LODRENTI-410460 format. One line per field, with one value per residue (C-alpha): residue in three letters; residue number from 0; z, y, x. Coordinates in nm, 2 decimals, m for minus. Layout:
BEGIN
r	[ALA | ...]
k	[NUM | ...]
Z	[Z | ...]
Y	[Y | ...]
X	[X | ...]
***
This chain:
BEGIN
r	[MET | GLU | LEU | ARG | GLN | LEU | GLU | HIS | PHE | VAL | ALA | VAL | ALA | GLU | GLU | GLN | HIS | PHE | THR | ARG | ALA | ALA | GLU | ARG | LEU | ALA | VAL | SER | GLN | SER | GLY | LEU | SER | ALA | SER | VAL | ARG | ALA | LEU | GLU | GLN | GLU | LEU | ARG | THR | PRO | LEU | PHE | SER | ARG | THR | THR | ARG | THR | VAL | ARG | LEU | THR | GLU | ALA | GLY | ARG | ALA | LEU | LEU | VAL | GLU | ALA | GLU | ARG | THR | LEU | ALA | GLY | ALA | ARG | ALA | ALA | ARG | ASP | ALA | VAL | ASP | ALA | VAL | ARG | GLY | LEU | LEU | ARG | GLY | THR | LEU | THR | VAL | GLY | VAL | GLU | GLN | CYS | VAL | ALA | GLY | VAL | SER | PRO | ALA | ARG | LEU | LEU | ALA | ALA | PHE | HIS | ARG | GLU | HIS | PRO | GLN | MET | GLU | LEU | ARG | LEU | ARG | GLN | GLU | GLY | THR | SER | SER | LEU | LEU | ASP | GLY | VAL | ALA | GLY | GLY | ARG | LEU | ASP | LEU | ALA | PHE | ALA | ALA | THR | VAL | GLY | PRO | ALA | GLU | TRP | ARG | GLY | GLU | LEU | VAL | PRO | LEU | ALA | ARG | GLU | PRO | MET | VAL | LEU | LEU | CYS | ALA | ALA | GLY | HIS | PRO | PHE | ALA | GLY | ARG | ALA | GLU | VAL | GLY | TRP | GLU | GLU | LEU | PRO | GLY | ALA | SER | PHE | ILE | ASP | PHE | HIS | PRO | ASP | TRP | GLY | PRO | ARG | ARG | ALA | ALA | ASP | GLU | ALA | PHE | ALA | ALA | ALA | GLY | VAL | ARG | ARG | THR | VAL | GLY | LEU | GLU | VAL | ASN | ASP | VAL | HIS | SER | LEU | LEU | GLU | LEU | VAL | GLN | GLU | GLY | LEU | GLY | ILE | ALA | VAL | VAL | PRO | HIS | HIS | PHE | SER | ARG | LYS | PRO | GLU | ALA | ALA | ARG | LEU | VAL | ALA | VAL | GLU | LEU | THR | GLY | ALA | HIS | ARG | PRO | VAL | TYR | GLU | SER | VAL | VAL | VAL | LEU | PRO | GLY | ALA | ARG | SER | LEU | SER | PRO | GLY | ALA | ARG | ALA | LEU | MET | ARG | LEU | VAL | ARG | GLU | ASP | PRO | VAL | ARG | GLU | PRO | ALA | GLY | ASN | ASP | ALA | GLY | GLN | GLU | PRO | ALA | GLY | GLN | ASP | ALA | GLY | ARG | GLU | PRO | ALA | GLY | GLN | ASP | ALA | GLY | ARG | ALA | TRP | LEU | ARG | GLY]
k	[0 | 1 | 2 | 3 | 4 | 5 | 6 | 7 | 8 | 9 | 10 | 11 | 12 | 13 | 14 | 15 | 16 | 17 | 18 | 19 | 20 | 21 | 22 | 23 | 24 | 25 | 26 | 27 | 28 | 29 | 30 | 31 | 32 | 33 | 34 | 35 | 36 | 37 | 38 | 39 | 40 | 41 | 42 | 43 | 44 | 45 | 46 | 47 | 48 | 49 | 50 | 51 | 52 | 53 | 54 | 55 | 56 | 57 | 58 | 59 | 60 | 61 | 62 | 63 | 64 | 65 | 66 | 67 | 68 | 69 | 70 | 71 | 72 | 73 | 74 | 75 | 76 | 77 | 78 | 79 | 80 | 81 | 82 | 83 | 84 | 85 | 86 | 87 | 88 | 89 | 90 | 91 | 92 | 93 | 94 | 95 | 96 | 97 | 98 | 99 | 100 | 101 | 102 | 103 | 104 | 105 | 106 | 107 | 108 | 109 | 110 | 111 | 112 | 113 | 114 | 115 | 116 | 117 | 118 | 119 | 120 | 121 | 122 | 123 | 124 | 125 | 126 | 127 | 128 | 129 | 130 | 131 | 132 | 133 | 134 | 135 | 136 | 137 | 138 | 139 | 140 | 141 | 142 | 143 | 144 | 145 | 146 | 147 | 148 | 149 | 150 | 151 | 152 | 153 | 154 | 155 | 156 | 157 | 158 | 159 | 160 | 161 | 162 | 163 | 164 | 165 | 166 | 167 | 168 | 169 | 170 | 171 | 172 | 173 | 174 | 175 | 176 | 177 | 178 | 179 | 180 | 181 | 182 | 183 | 184 | 185 | 186 | 187 | 188 | 189 | 190 | 191 | 192 | 193 | 194 | 195 | 196 | 197 | 198 | 199 | 200 | 201 | 202 | 203 | 204 | 205 | 206 | 207 | 208 | 209 | 210 | 211 | 212 | 213 | 214 | 215 | 216 | 217 | 218 | 219 | 220 | 221 | 222 | 223 | 224 | 225 | 226 | 227 | 228 | 229 | 230 | 231 | 232 | 233 | 234 | 235 | 236 | 237 | 238 | 239 | 240 | 241 | 242 | 243 | 244 | 245 | 246 | 247 | 248 | 249 | 250 | 251 | 252 | 253 | 254 | 255 | 256 | 257 | 258 | 259 | 260 | 261 | 262 | 263 | 264 | 265 | 266 | 267 | 268 | 269 | 270 | 271 | 272 | 273 | 274 | 275 | 276 | 277 | 278 | 279 | 280 | 281 | 282 | 283 | 284 | 285 | 286 | 287 | 288 | 289 | 290 | 291 | 292 | 293 | 294 | 295 | 296 | 297 | 298 | 299 | 300 | 301 | 302 | 303 | 304 | 305 | 306 | 307 | 308 | 309 | 310 | 311 | 312 | 313 | 314 | 315 | 316 | 317 | 318 | 319 | 320 | 321 | 322 | 323 | 324 | 325 | 326 | 327]
Z	[m0.99 | m0.92 | m0.77 | m0.51 | m0.41 | m0.34 | m0.19 | 0.05 | 0.15 | 0.25 | 0.50 | 0.68 | 0.67 | 0.83 | 1.05 | 1.11 | 1.14 | 0.90 | 1.08 | 1.16 | 0.81 | 0.66 | 0.82 | 0.74 | 0.41 | 0.43 | 0.29 | 0.42 | 0.56 | 0.34 | 0.04 | 0.19 | 0.24 | m0.08 | m0.21 | m0.04 | m0.10 | m0.52 | m0.45 | m0.30 | m0.59 | m0.83 | m0.66 | m0.62 | m0.26 | 0.10 | 0.20 | 0.56 | 0.83 | 0.98 | 1.36 | 1.55 | 1.71 | 1.48 | 1.12 | 1.02 | 0.70 | 0.54 | 0.33 | 0.05 | 0.19 | 0.35 | m0.05 | m0.17 | 0.09 | m0.01 | m0.43 | m0.33 | m0.15 | m0.41 | m0.66 | m0.49 | m0.42 | m0.76 | m0.84 | m0.58 | m0.78 | m1.14 | m0.99 | m0.81 | m1.15 | m1.32 | m1.10 | m1.08 | m1.42 | m1.43 | m1.12 | m0.87 | m0.54 | m0.44 | m0.31 | 0.00 | 0.13 | 0.44 | 0.61 | 0.84 | 1.19 | 1.41 | 1.70 | 1.84 | 1.48 | 1.55 | 1.30 | 1.16 | 1.31 | 1.15 | 1.33 | 1.17 | 0.85 | 0.84 | 0.89 | 0.69 | 0.42 | 0.54 | 0.50 | 0.08 | m0.01 | 0.20 | m0.08 | 0.08 | 0.33 | 0.56 | 0.70 | 1.01 | 1.09 | 1.40 | 1.42 | 1.44 | 1.18 | 1.05 | 1.01 | 0.86 | 0.55 | 0.54 | 0.50 | 0.21 | 0.06 | 0.00 | m0.07 | 0.23 | 0.32 | 0.07 | 0.34 | 0.67 | 0.87 | 1.10 | 1.27 | 1.21 | 0.88 | 0.64 | 0.31 | 0.32 | 0.48 | 0.27 | m0.12 | m0.21 | m0.12 | 0.24 | 0.25 | 0.58 | 0.93 | 1.16 | 1.35 | 1.70 | 1.99 | 2.23 | 2.60 | 2.89 | 3.08 | 3.47 | 3.80 | 3.98 | 4.28 | 4.04 | 4.12 | 3.71 | 3.82 | 3.93 | 3.67 | 3.31 | 3.10 | 3.15 | 2.95 | 2.79 | 3.02 | 3.32 | 3.18 | 3.20 | 3.49 | 3.47 | 3.50 | 3.13 | 3.01 | 2.65 | 2.38 | 2.16 | 1.93 | 1.64 | 1.79 | 1.63 | 1.99 | 2.08 | 1.74 | 1.78 | 2.13 | 2.04 | 1.70 | 1.95 | 2.19 | 2.00 | 1.81 | 2.18 | 2.25 | 2.54 | 2.60 | 2.83 | 2.91 | 2.92 | 3.16 | 3.06 | 2.77 | 2.66 | 2.35 | 2.46 | 2.57 | 2.87 | 3.06 | 2.98 | 3.13 | 3.42 | 3.47 | 3.47 | 3.76 | 3.92 | 3.97 | 3.83 | 3.53 | 3.30 | 2.94 | 2.62 | 2.45 | 2.21 | 2.28 | 2.25 | 2.49 | 2.79 | 2.68 | 2.73 | 3.05 | 3.22 | 3.19 | 3.41 | 3.71 | 3.54 | 3.40 | 3.09 | 3.12 | 2.82 | 2.69 | 2.60 | 2.44 | 2.06 | 1.92 | 1.96 | 1.93 | 1.73 | 1.61 | 1.30 | 1.14 | 0.82 | 0.52 | 0.38 | m0.01 | m0.24 | m0.49 | m0.72 | m1.03 | m0.75 | m0.50 | m0.52 | m0.63 | m0.29 | m0.07 | m0.35 | m0.20 | 0.13 | 0.07 | m0.06 | 0.26 | 0.44 | 0.26 | 0.27 | 0.70 | 0.76 | 1.15 | 1.03 | 1.13 | 0.90 | 0.89 | 1.15 | 1.37 | 1.69 | 1.75 | 2.17 | 2.33 | 2.63 | 2.81 | 3.14 | 3.51 | 3.60 | 3.97 | 4.13 | 4.02 | 3.78 | 3.39 | 3.31 | 3.27 | 2.92 | 2.79 | 2.72 | 2.57 | 2.35 | 2.15 | 2.11 | 1.91 | 1.70 | 1.65 | 1.63]
Y	[m1.50 | m1.64 | m1.61 | m1.91 | m1.73 | m1.45 | m1.67 | m1.80 | m1.49 | m1.30 | m1.61 | m1.57 | m1.22 | m1.20 | m1.50 | m1.35 | m1.75 | m1.99 | m2.31 | m2.13 | m2.00 | m2.33 | m2.50 | m2.25 | m2.28 | m2.64 | m2.72 | m2.82 | m2.60 | m2.73 | m2.64 | m2.27 | m2.17 | m2.31 | m2.10 | m1.76 | m1.88 | m1.85 | m1.55 | m1.34 | m1.54 | m1.38 | m1.03 | m1.02 | m0.88 | m1.02 | m1.06 | m1.14 | m1.08 | m1.43 | m1.56 | m1.81 | m1.67 | m1.41 | m1.37 | m0.97 | m0.81 | m0.60 | m0.26 | m0.44 | m0.69 | m0.41 | m0.29 | m0.57 | m0.66 | m0.39 | m0.51 | m0.83 | m0.84 | m0.50 | m0.84 | m1.12 | m0.89 | m0.86 | m1.23 | m1.30 | m1.01 | m1.18 | m1.52 | m1.41 | m1.20 | m1.50 | m1.68 | m1.41 | m1.38 | m1.79 | m1.71 | m1.80 | m1.66 | m1.83 | m1.74 | m1.52 | m1.22 | m1.02 | m0.84 | m0.59 | m0.38 | m0.15 | m0.29 | m0.01 | 0.07 | 0.18 | 0.19 | m0.17 | m0.50 | m0.68 | m1.00 | m0.99 | m0.89 | m1.19 | m1.46 | m1.29 | m1.32 | m1.69 | m1.78 | m1.65 | m1.77 | m2.07 | m2.10 | m1.82 | m1.81 | m1.53 | m1.36 | m1.12 | m0.84 | m0.67 | m0.34 | 0.04 | 0.26 | 0.33 | 0.00 | m0.08 | 0.23 | 0.07 | m0.31 | m0.18 | 0.09 | m0.27 | m0.53 | m0.70 | m0.64 | m0.58 | m0.35 | m0.21 | m0.11 | 0.24 | 0.54 | 0.88 | 0.89 | 1.18 | 1.30 | 1.41 | 1.08 | 0.81 | 0.91 | 0.60 | 0.56 | 0.60 | 0.50 | 0.65 | 0.40 | 0.65 | 1.05 | 1.02 | 1.33 | 1.19 | 1.18 | 1.26 | 0.94 | 0.90 | 0.69 | 0.80 | 0.91 | 1.18 | 1.55 | 1.57 | 1.32 | 1.54 | 1.79 | 1.75 | 1.95 | 2.01 | 2.30 | 2.24 | 2.44 | 2.25 | 1.93 | 2.05 | 1.82 | 1.57 | 1.18 | 1.06 | 0.69 | 0.64 | 0.39 | 0.37 | 0.61 | 0.42 | 0.32 | 0.51 | 0.69 | 0.78 | 0.95 | 1.14 | 1.23 | 1.40 | 1.56 | 1.71 | 1.83 | 1.98 | 2.13 | 2.30 | 2.42 | 2.15 | 1.97 | 1.65 | 1.33 | 0.99 | 0.80 | 0.46 | 0.34 | 0.01 | m0.22 | m0.29 | m0.10 | m0.36 | m0.27 | 0.16 | 0.08 | m0.10 | 0.16 | 0.44 | 0.27 | 0.18 | 0.58 | 0.55 | 0.87 | 0.98 | 0.92 | 1.10 | 0.81 | 0.78 | 0.77 | 0.44 | 0.30 | 0.44 | 0.19 | m0.09 | m0.32 | m0.26 | 0.13 | 0.06 | 0.25 | 0.51 | 0.88 | 1.02 | 1.46 | 1.65 | 1.81 | 2.22 | 2.42 | 2.60 | 2.22 | 1.98 | 1.63 | 1.43 | 1.04 | 0.87 | 0.56 | 0.44 | 0.14 | 0.22 | 0.10 | 0.09 | 0.21 | 0.08 | m0.02 | m0.23 | m0.40 | m0.70 | m0.95 | m1.06 | m0.68 | m0.59 | m0.83 | m0.77 | m0.37 | m0.52 | m0.64 | m0.35 | m0.09 | m0.34 | m0.42 | m0.34 | m0.19 | m0.07 | 0.32 | 0.62 | 0.80 | 1.10 | 0.96 | 0.84 | 0.53 | 0.54 | 0.76 | 0.56 | 0.70 | 0.48 | 0.72 | 0.77 | 0.87 | 0.85 | 1.07 | 1.16 | 1.11 | 0.99 | 1.25 | 1.37 | 1.23 | 1.56 | 1.70 | 1.39 | 1.40 | 1.86 | 1.75 | 1.58 | 1.78 | 2.05]
X	[2.95 | 2.60 | 2.33 | 2.36 | 2.68 | 2.51 | 2.29 | 2.55 | 2.76 | 2.44 | 2.37 | 2.71 | 2.72 | 2.40 | 2.43 | 2.85 | 2.95 | 3.00 | 2.87 | 2.54 | 2.48 | 2.56 | 2.30 | 2.02 | 2.05 | 2.10 | 2.45 | 2.76 | 2.97 | 3.30 | 3.04 | 2.94 | 3.31 | 3.43 | 3.17 | 3.24 | 3.62 | 3.50 | 3.31 | 3.64 | 3.89 | 3.63 | 3.65 | 3.99 | 3.96 | 3.87 | 3.45 | 3.56 | 3.72 | 3.80 | 3.90 | 3.84 | 3.58 | 3.45 | 3.36 | 3.36 | 3.25 | 3.56 | 3.51 | 3.47 | 3.20 | 3.04 | 2.99 | 2.90 | 2.63 | 2.39 | 2.47 | 2.41 | 2.09 | 2.01 | 2.02 | 1.92 | 1.54 | 1.55 | 1.56 | 1.29 | 1.05 | 1.10 | 1.06 | 0.70 | 0.67 | 0.62 | 0.37 | 0.17 | 0.10 | 0.05 | m0.22 | 0.03 | 0.14 | 0.47 | 0.78 | 0.80 | 0.71 | 0.93 | 0.76 | 0.86 | 0.75 | 0.79 | 0.65 | 0.50 | 0.21 | m0.08 | m0.41 | m0.36 | m0.34 | 0.02 | m0.10 | m0.43 | m0.32 | m0.05 | m0.33 | m0.56 | m0.27 | m0.20 | m0.52 | m0.60 | m0.22 | m0.11 | 0.14 | 0.39 | 0.63 | 0.58 | 0.89 | 0.85 | 1.10 | 1.08 | 1.33 | 1.31 | 1.19 | 1.59 | 1.65 | 1.30 | 1.38 | 1.76 | 1.57 | 1.24 | 1.56 | 1.79 | 1.50 | 1.53 | 1.20 | 0.91 | 0.76 | 0.74 | 0.47 | 0.69 | 0.59 | 0.71 | 0.87 | 0.82 | 0.87 | 1.21 | 1.36 | 1.19 | 1.12 | 0.90 | 0.49 | 0.38 | 0.05 | m0.06 | m0.25 | m0.32 | m0.23 | m0.27 | m0.15 | 0.13 | 0.09 | 0.34 | 0.24 | 0.34 | 0.33 | m0.05 | 0.16 | 0.31 | 0.29 | 0.20 | m0.08 | m0.37 | m0.28 | m0.53 | m0.22 | 0.19 | 0.35 | 0.65 | 0.84 | 0.77 | 0.96 | 1.30 | 1.50 | 1.24 | 1.35 | 1.24 | 1.17 | 1.16 | 1.31 | 1.61 | 1.67 | 1.56 | 1.22 | 0.96 | 0.78 | 1.13 | 1.17 | 0.83 | 0.91 | 1.26 | 1.14 | 0.86 | 1.14 | 1.34 | 1.00 | 0.95 | 1.28 | 1.28 | 1.64 | 1.61 | 1.81 | 1.66 | 1.79 | 1.64 | 1.59 | 1.40 | 1.29 | 1.00 | 0.61 | 0.58 | 0.90 | 0.84 | 0.50 | 0.66 | 0.91 | 0.67 | 0.45 | 0.76 | 0.83 | 1.17 | 1.07 | 0.78 | 0.71 | 0.64 | 0.44 | 0.16 | m0.14 | m0.28 | m0.06 | m0.30 | m0.53 | m0.30 | m0.42 | m0.03 | m0.10 | m0.45 | m0.29 | m0.11 | m0.19 | m0.22 | m0.16 | m0.24 | 0.08 | 0.04 | 0.17 | 0.29 | 0.38 | 0.17 | 0.41 | 0.25 | 0.28 | 0.22 | 0.21 | 0.30 | 0.30 | 0.62 | 0.62 | 0.99 | 0.72 | 0.48 | 0.67 | 0.88 | 0.61 | 0.66 | 0.28 | 0.35 | 0.32 | 0.01 | m0.18 | m0.14 | m0.20 | m0.48 | m0.62 | m0.52 | m0.69 | m0.94 | m0.92 | m1.29 | m1.15 | m0.89 | m0.91 | m0.86 | m0.55 | m0.64 | m0.80 | m0.69 | m0.57 | m0.74 | m0.94 | m0.92 | m0.67 | m0.57 | m0.51 | m0.89 | m0.99 | m1.28 | m1.57 | m1.34 | m1.29 | m0.94 | m0.68 | m0.64 | m0.95 | m1.13 | m0.78 | m0.74 | m1.06 | m1.04 | m0.68 | m0.83 | m1.11 | m0.88]
***
């Protein structure tokens, strides 16, 4: 079994198509097919279920994929470590990111990294937090910027970025819009808009509702912040979101209201690392930039104190409450 064969296998598994995988690897389709067949013959089992239209992993293929990704990541790390000793930083740095992390700008960090290490290839994957954890654990990602990850869920290293309250966001015409605060007991029966379950803000909101003992139904699920804010603006529901959402330009006409009660929902952004011993040289260099970032807000600070929804003559809803939450 050769690394080249594992690279071919992983490419087909990810693309679910031999032609696209061959184009991605810049090899002939016949050569790619022969490489995969040789691997199947060596393992004495089919790795893919093939039809004229689809290519799917078999159970054996799914088992191999986990180990193949880990093996390839180890090989890359070995090459990168040798280059680092020689004073070079080459290879590939693959970073995962949630779309809603606070306390840091992944785009700015990657730009700074590219300026310092132009020989390294950068790859970025935007996924939900659960997928990001799987990616770091399996070696598919060198590190990830994620949200709402607890020590029980991740045994590697977690570097805190920001911690902020979650607030209720509603349209200006909603009955809650004129309120400074809303209790959990008032929320059953309301129409909610939220992200799909794997995204960090949804995970944080689900945990908050569970802790408060309140059941809710999410009627409208989205995959991006802008769609969520637009749906709230149209009065199709309310949303429980990280406080910094209320500072976005698209939220200028929305109102942020504090959630009160024994449980105060929290949204935390972190960097997920595989552990010091398995951290690649590229990941180490990026983490140095994270820690040296002069504009990064310290963990524990609210990543935004200017919620949306100003009424004439009144400070934006939830602003004083957000500051009090941080002081408390």
